C-alpha positions as CSV (number, residue, x, y, z in Angstrom):
1,M,224.1,54.7,141.5
2,E,220.5,55.0,143.1
3,V,217.9,54.4,141.1
4,E,216.3,57.6,141.3
5,A,219.3,59.7,140.3
6,A,219.5,57.4,137.3
7,K,215.9,58.1,136.6
8,M,216.3,61.8,136.6
9,I,219.4,61.8,134.6
10,G,217.7,59.9,132.1
11,A,214.6,62.3,132.1
12,G,216.9,65.5,131.6
13,L,218.9,63.6,128.8
14,A,215.3,62.9,127.0
15,T,214.4,66.6,127.1
16,I,217.6,67.3,125.3
17,A,215.2,67.1,122.4
18,L,213.1,70.2,123.0
19,A,216.2,72.6,122.2
20,G,216.1,71.0,118.6
21,V,212.6,71.9,118.8
22,G,212.9,75.2,119.7
23,L,215.3,75.9,116.8
24,G,213.4,74.0,114.2
25,L,210.1,76.1,115.2
26,G,212.2,79.4,114.9
27,N,213.7,78.4,111.4
28,I,210.2,77.5,110.2
29,F,208.7,80.6,110.9
30,G,211.4,82.6,110.2
31,S,211.6,81.1,106.9
32,Y,208.0,81.8,106.0
33,I,208.1,85.4,107.4
34,S,211.2,85.9,105.2
35,G,209.4,84.3,102.6
36,S,206.1,86.0,102.3
37,L,208.1,89.7,103.0
38,R,210.1,88.8,99.7
39,N,206.9,87.2,97.9
40,P,203.4,88.1,99.2
41,A,201.4,86.2,96.5
42,A,202.7,83.3,97.6
43,A,202.3,83.2,101.0
44,P,198.8,81.7,101.3
45,K,200.2,78.8,99.3
46,V,202.9,78.2,101.8
47,F,200.9,78.4,104.8
48,G,199.3,74.9,104.9
49,N,202.8,73.7,104.4
50,V,204.2,75.8,107.2
51,L,201.5,74.4,110.0
52,L,202.2,70.9,108.9
53,G,206.0,71.7,109.7
54,F,204.8,72.9,112.9
55,A,202.7,70.0,113.8
56,L,205.5,67.8,113.2
57,T,207.9,69.7,114.9
58,E,205.5,70.1,117.8
59,A,204.9,66.1,117.6
60,V,208.7,65.9,118.7
61,A,208.7,67.6,121.5
62,L,205.3,65.7,122.8
63,F,207.0,62.6,122.5
64,A,210.2,63.7,124.0
65,M,207.9,64.9,126.9
66,V,206.1,61.7,127.3
67,I,209.5,59.8,127.4
68,A,210.8,61.8,130.1
69,L,207.5,61.4,132.2
70,I,207.9,57.3,131.5
71,I,211.5,57.5,132.6
72,L,210.5,59.2,135.8
73,F,207.2,57.4,136.7
74,V,207.6,54.2,135.8
């Protein structure tokens, strides 16, 4: 197997994590909207946790993209 082909396969495998990130973000915001519609008084109290969950989940996507780029260009 050529090195370029192995790099492409490795980068593709590294980006599989992006599918999980998409599902995680949908789950976070879907649950927040569902909960805030059931109890509107608690929505402002929970919003900080929602942003923290968003940031941590998005960090996984950024790490996956960095790993994919490292595999491709190093």
